[in-house]
C-alpha positions as CSV (number, residue, x, y, z in Angstrom):
1,M,3.3,-19.0,-22.7
2,P,5.0,-16.2,-20.2
3,R,3.5,-16.4,-16.7
4,A,1.7,-13.5,-15.2
5,T,1.2,-14.1,-11.9
6,V,3.0,-12.6,-8.4
7,S,5.7,-14.4,-7.6
8,V,5.2,-16.6,-4.5
9,E,9.2,-15.7,-3.8
10,T,9.6,-13.4,-0.7
11,V,12.2,-11.1,0.3
12,R,14.0,-11.3,3.8
13,H,15.3,-8.0,5.3
14,D,17.3,-7.3,8.6
15,L,15.8,-4.8,10.1
16,K,18.5,-1.9,11.2
17,S,16.2,-0.5,14.0
18,C,15.7,-3.5,15.6
19,P,18.8,-5.7,16.3
20,D,17.8,-9.3,15.6
21,G,14.9,-8.8,14.0
22,F,13.3,-9.4,10.9
23,V,10.6,-9.1,8.4
24,E,9.8,-11.7,5.2
25,L,8.1,-9.7,2.9
26,K,6.0,-10.9,-0.5
27,R,4.5,-8.4,-2.9
28,L,1.1,-7.9,-3.7
29,P,-0.9,-9.3,-6.7
30,F,-2.5,-6.4,-8.7
31,G,-5.8,-7.5,-6.9
32,G,-4.5,-6.3,-3.5
33,M,-3.4,-3.5,-5.3
34,L,-6.4,-2.5,-6.8
35,K,-8.2,-3.4,-3.4
36,R,-5.6,-0.9,-1.5
37,R,-6.5,1.7,-3.6
38,D,-10.7,1.1,-3.5
39,M,-9.8,1.4,0.3
40,S,-8.3,4.6,0.5
41,G,-10.8,6.0,-2.6
42,R,-13.6,4.4,0.1
43,A,-11.7,6.7,3.1
44,Y,-12.0,10.0,1.2
45,L,-15.8,9.4,0.2
46,R,-15.9,8.7,4.1
47,A,-13.8,12.0,5.0
48,Q,-16.6,14.2,2.3
49,Q,-19.7,12.6,4.0
50,N,-18.4,13.1,7.7
51,G,-17.8,17.2,6.3
52,Q,-13.8,16.8,6.9
53,V,-13.6,18.3,3.7
54,Q,-11.6,21.6,2.8
55,E,-12.8,24.2,0.4
56,D,-10.5,23.1,-1.7
57,G,-11.3,19.7,-1.7
58,M,-9.2,17.8,0.1
59,P,-10.1,15.8,3.0
60,D,-8.3,17.5,6.2
61,E,-5.5,15.9,8.1
62,I,-7.6,13.7,9.5
63,G,-9.6,12.1,6.5
64,M,-5.3,11.8,5.2
65,E,-4.7,10.0,7.9
66,L,-7.0,7.6,7.3
67,L,-6.6,7.2,3.8
68,Q,-2.5,6.0,4.9
69,E,-3.8,3.9,7.7
70,A,-6.1,1.7,6.4
71,A,-3.8,0.8,3.2
72,R,-0.8,0.5,5.7
73,H,-3.0,-1.8,8.2
74,Y,-3.7,-3.8,4.2
75,E,-0.1,-3.9,3.1
76,F,1.2,-5.1,6.9
77,A,-1.3,-7.7,7.4
78,N,-0.7,-9.2,3.2
79,C,2.8,-8.4,2.6
80,I,4.5,-9.7,5.8
81,V,4.7,-13.2,5.5
82,D,6.9,-14.0,8.7
83,H,8.9,-11.8,11.3
84,N,10.8,-12.5,15.1
85,L,9.0,-9.1,16.3
86,E,7.2,-9.6,20.0
87,D,5.9,-7.4,22.1
88,E,6.5,-6.2,25.5
89,S,5.4,-9.4,27.0
90,G,7.1,-12.4,24.3
91,R,3.9,-12.5,22.1
92,K,4.8,-12.6,18.6
93,L,3.1,-9.7,17.0
94,D,0.2,-10.2,14.4
95,F,0.6,-8.0,11.9
96,S,-3.1,-8.8,10.6
97,K,-4.5,-7.0,13.6
98,P,-4.4,-3.0,13.6
99,K,-3.4,-2.7,17.0
100,D,-0.3,-4.8,16.5
101,V,0.5,-2.9,13.8
102,D,-0.4,0.5,15.8
103,T,2.1,-0.8,18.8
104,L,5.3,-1.0,16.7
105,D,8.0,1.3,17.4
106,P,7.7,4.6,14.9
107,R,11.2,3.4,13.5
108,I,11.0,-0.1,12.9
109,G,7.4,0.6,11.4
110,Q,8.7,3.2,8.8
111,E,11.3,0.6,8.2
112,I,8.9,-2.1,7.3
113,E,7.2,0.1,5.4
114,G,10.1,1.3,3.4
115,Y,10.6,-2.0,2.7
116,I,6.8,-2.4,1.7
117,D,7.1,0.5,-0.7
118,T,10.3,-0.8,-2.2
119,L,8.5,-4.0,-3.1
120,N,5.3,-2.7,-4.0
121,Q,6.3,-0.1,-6.6
122,E,3.6,1.2,-8.9
123,L,4.4,2.4,-12.0
124,T,6.6,5.6,-12.4
125,E,5.0,8.3,-14.8
126,E,7.9,7.4,-17.2
127,E,6.9,3.7,-16.6
128,E,3.4,4.4,-17.2
129,G,3.9,6.3,-20.6
130,N,4.8,3.3,-22.4
131,F,1.8,1.7,-21.9
132,P,-2.0,2.6,-23.2
133,E,-3.9,5.0,-20.7
134,S,-6.6,2.7,-18.8
135,S,-10.0,2.5,-19.5
136,T,-10.9,4.4,-16.3
137,D,-9.0,7.4,-17.3
138,S,-11.6,9.8,-17.6
139,S,-8.8,11.7,-19.9
140,S,-9.2,8.5,-22.2
141,T,-12.9,8.2,-22.7
142,N,-14.7,9.3,-25.4
143,Q,-12.1,10.6,-27.2
144,E,-11.8,10.0,-31.5
145,T,-8.5,8.1,-32.5
146,T,-6.6,9.4,-35.6
147,P,-5.0,6.9,-37.6
148,P,-1.4,8.0,-37.8
149,E,-0.5,9.4,-40.6
């Protein structure tokens, strides 16, 4: 039978923004991707409850930052397997702690997030077109199917 679980293999990236620095990454399993989406949805709902949603129904800038921040902290904690990055005192950064993610040099953080995004790329619209619609998609519920002619 074909294997259907996420690979345990890791990918090492030497950092261009931090000479001699590297990160070793693993892909999120599908459950991790679902959790990341759920975290973003909860942050959006909190923004709505706190009155931070604009008239167009979208969260304001603070709400959008909250959505991205929660997802990024989750990705850094769960995708970075190893690295050699330290703070100014020589302590190895612990990316399971949001404080350590927040103190990263922006160039280094953006480079790492780019590698994480590439590794965990979700399906493009073209690829999604090759699969049936999700049962959680509101456009696919309560529709009658017509047999092909």
